[in-house]
Each structure stands twice: as C-alpha cells, then as structure tokens.
N, C-alpha and C positions, 0 to 999 in steps of 0.2 A: 132145495137149499136157497135158491134165489128168493122165493116167496118168504121163507123163514127169516132170512136176514132183513128183508124189507119190513116184515111185520115187527121185528125186534126194534128197528130204527123208529117205527111209528110209536111203539110203546115207550121208547126212551124219550122221544120228544114230548109225549104226554107227561111222563114222570118229571122231566125237566121243567115243564110249565107248572106242574103241581108244586114242585119244590120251590120255584120262584115265589109263588103265592104264599107258601108256608113260611118261607124265609122272611118275606116282607112283613107278614103278620108278627113273626117272632121279633123282628127288629123294632116294630112299632110298640110292642109290649115291653121292650127292655129299655126304651128311651128314657124312662123315668128312674132307671137304676144308676148307681154310681159308675162312671165310665172307667174306673180303675179296677173293675172286676177282672179276675184272671181269665185269659183266653184259653180255651180247650180245643182250639182249631187243630184238626188232624191233617187236612189237606188244604193246600193253598192254590187257588186258581188265578192265573194271569189272563184276564179276558182278552187283552190285545194279542196274546199269543195263542191261547187255547181255543178261542172261538173260531178264528180263521183256519187254524190247523184242523180242527174237528170238522168244520163245514167242508173244507176242501177235500179231506180224506173221505168223508161220506159221499160227496159228489162223485169223486173218482171211483169209489166202490160201486155205486149205482151204474155209472157208465161202464165200468169194467164188466159187470154182470151182463149188461146188454151185449157186450162183445163176446164174452166167453160162451154164452149159451145160444149164440146165433152163428156158430162156426159152420162152415160148409161141411157136408158129409164127405165120406171117403168112398171112392169107387169100390165096388164089390171085388174086383180083380185084385186091387191093392191089398184088401183085407186077407184074401185067400193066400197071397204071397208073403204075408208077414212071417218072419222067422224068429224064433226065440234066441237064436244065436246072435241076434243084433241087440239083445238085452244085456246090460252089464251083469257079470257073474253074481254079484251080490243080490240081484233081484230075479235072476233067471228062474230059480226054483219056484217062484210064485206065479209064473205065467200060466195062463189058461184056467185059473181058479174061477169058479162061478157058482154062486149060491144066492138066489133071490131072497130067501127067507132071512139070511144074515144081513143082506143089504137093507131089507125092510126094518129089521130090528135096530139097525144103526140110525135109521131115520127117526124112530121113536125117541131114542136117546137125544138126538140132535134137537128135535122140536121141544123136548121136555127140558133141555138144559138152557136154551136161550133165555127164557124168562126167570131162571133161578135167581139172579141178582136182585130181582124185585122183592124177594123174601127178606132182604136186608131191611126193608122199610118197616118190618114188624118190630124192629129194635128202635126204641125211642131215641136213643143216643145217635143212631145213624139217620133216623128219619128226619131230624132237624136239618141235616145236610143233604136232603134228597136232591136238590138242584145240582150240587157238586158231584154226588155219586152218579146221577144220571148222565151228566156231561162226561165224566171220566169213563163210564161204561161205553158210551157212544164212541168216545175217542179210542178206547181199546178195541172195540169191535171194528171200527173203521180202519184202524191200523192193520188188523188181521185181514180185513177185506181188501185193502190196497195191495198187500203182499200176495194174497191168494189170487185175485183177479189179474194182477200184473204178471205173475208167473205163468198163469194159464194163457195169457195173451201172447206171451213170448214163446212158450214151449207148447208143442203139440204132441205130447206123449200119449201113446195109446194105453188104455186101461187093460189090465190083465185079461178081462173076459173077451177082448177082441181076438185073442189067440185061441179061444175055446169054441170048437165047432158046435157045441150044444147050445150056445147062446144064439138067439135069433139074429139073422143077418141084418135085420132092421136096426137092432140095438148096436151091432158091431160097426155099422157104417154111419151112424148118426154123428153129428158134430160133437156132441157131448162125450163121445167115446175117446176124444183126444184131450180130455181134461184130467189126466191122471196126476200131473205134478202141479201143486202138491195136494195133500189130503185136506180138503176144506172142512169136512165134517169134524175130523179130529181137531183141526185148528180152532174152529168156532166153539166146539164143546170145551176145549181147553181154555179158551179166552173167558167164556162165561163162568165156568166153575172155579177156575183159579182166581179170577177177579173177585168172586164172592168170598173165597177163602182169605185172600189178601186183605180186603176191606174189613172183614170181620176181625181178623187178627190185629189190624192196625187200631181198631176201636176198642178191642178187648185183648190187649197184649198179654195179660196174665191168665187168661182163660185157657183151661185145658181143652175146651171144646174146639179151639182153633185147629188142633191136630186132627180132630174128627172131620172137620170141614175140608181140610187139605187132603185127608185120606179119601174122602168121598170124591173130591175133584180128580184125584189121580185114578181112582177106579173108573169113574165115568169116562174120562179121556182115554184111558188104556183100553177099556172095553169097546169104545167106539172105534179106535184104531184097529183092534182085532177083528171086529165085525166088518169093517170096510175091506180088510184083507180077505176074509172068508167070503165076502160077497163078490170078490173079483173086481172091486172098484179101484184099488190102489196097490202099488208095489210097496215092499217094506221101506224103501228109501223115501217114498212119498209120505208115508205115515210118520216116519221119524221126523222129517222136516216139518210137516204140519203140526205134529204134537209140540215140537220145540217152539214154533212160531206162536201157536195159541197160548201155550203156558207162559212164555216170556211176555207177550202182549198183556195178558191178564194180570201178571204180577208187576211188571215194570211201569206200566202207565200210572197206576196209583202210587207206586213207590217213588217215582220221580216228582210227584206232587205233594209228598209229605212235607208238612209245615216246617219241621225241624231241619229238613234239608236246606231250606232257604236261609236259615238262621245260624247254621253251623259255621263258626269262624274257621274251622279246620279245613273246610271244603271250599275250593275255588275253581271256577271255570273261566279260562282266559283264551283269547284268540291266539293262534300260533302260526308263524310264518318263518320258514327257513329253507333255503335251497330250493328244492323242487317240491317240497311238501307244505301244505297249508291245512289248517283245521282248527280244532279246539283242544286245549290242553286241560285235562282234569287233574287237579292236585289235591291230595288229602294228607294232612299231617296228624300223626298220632304219637 
C-alpha cells in the first residue's frame, strides 16, 4: 500500500503539471475574447491556503508511512499469549480469521482504484480543469493518508490473523501486524472512487450516470472492506472507520471547493470565542 500511495502521488504531480500547461494554453487562447463571458467555474482554488495545506499533508503522509511500516516486531512469546478476551465484544467474533487469497484480491482492487480519477480526464469539460482536479485529488488522498498513518502511529492494534495459529509466526510477529486500526485499503479505495463520483456529479449534475458512478464507488469500497475482513487484516470497527474516512475525504474535499460555496450570501464562516471554547462558527440562512 505504501508503494501504491507513493505511485499515486507521482501520477497526481504529473497530472497537475499537465493541467497547468493545458490551463495556460487555454488562457492564452481566450485572451482575445470578451472578458464579460460567463464563468462556468465549478471549483475554486485558494493557492495561499490549498498549496501549503496539500504539500504539508503529503509530506506528513510520506513521513507517516516511513514510521508505520518500520515498526519493531513483536516477540513470539507475546503473540502466543494474545487473548481474544482482550478484544472488544463488537470485534471479538472476527479474531483469528485468515485468508491470503482474499487479502490478495483486496490488493488488486486497491491498485486498480487509485488511478480511477484519471479517467475523468476523458471528459472535455473536466479536462480543462485538470490542474484543479489533480490538486484536489492529491489533497483528498493526503487527507486520508494523514489520518491513516497518524492513527497507526498512535495505536498498535494487532491484526486478526495474529490470533490465528495457521498464519506463519513470521507474519504474526512483524511490525506490520500491529497496523490494524484503521483499514487503509478501504479508506484509500473510498477516497479514490468517491472522489471520482463527486467530481463527475458536480460537472454533470443532471446526468443519471452519476448514480452509476456512485454505485460503483460503493461496491468497490464495500468489497474491499469485506475482503480485508476475510483476509484477516482488519476488524469490523477498523473497516467501518476506514470506509467512513475514505468516503468523507473523497466527497468533502471537492465539495468544500465548490465555487458556489464561496459566493453563497447565506453561508458565513466566522471566528468564535466564548468562555472556555474557541473555534469557527458556521452559519447558513434559508
């Protein structure tokens, strides 16, 4: 998964570069047109905010992976003494599940899903905003990456297969066996597929195909979660959290950049301070 995410970041940077050239060409070709032409901008990027945020999140993700996948192994005696009674009741029934074929199948979906958003470039309407879409996808993936690596840096939850004596002791004692929370495959597949569905729907709001794309995203994410469970890689709670994180990242990152959100007079975001609480106040009038 580490190599898959790094490969996706490289592809995104390439797309971002391509999009910048394409956008520059488009701008030069439109300089001779009337400046009063109506804008069809779907997403609005704030470079001073989005670029540092995306770069910082990407850097932390890369750092996080270097920590998550270099954890120290667990002594064999500790593994042998693990007890399912220490697992919360909600997850206990899923302990000791182990199926390598299911885990391998989940890898195929994962690697096949990461580049899915690049299919959006086949759409002329979306392709002209390739730079924006590339940046937003990188931001969505980095958001998921920060949460995934951060959680696994904090928690050392053993994967279900560590409780299964049929799994090799080498697999059960390796550092990666302590990266159960939360499910990274489900999260990243959810980010990639739901991001694709959200962007397609925002550019084609009246198209019935958007429901097909959303349905495909749900199937891909749900299937990945099921296979990670059958493979003994994650407990149900890990999968539920990973699915939620990935889905929300894929949908909310582009949603918060919708152009109309910045122009809606009914929506306001203001700093709030009162008593012992401080933060932002979101207000919407209807």
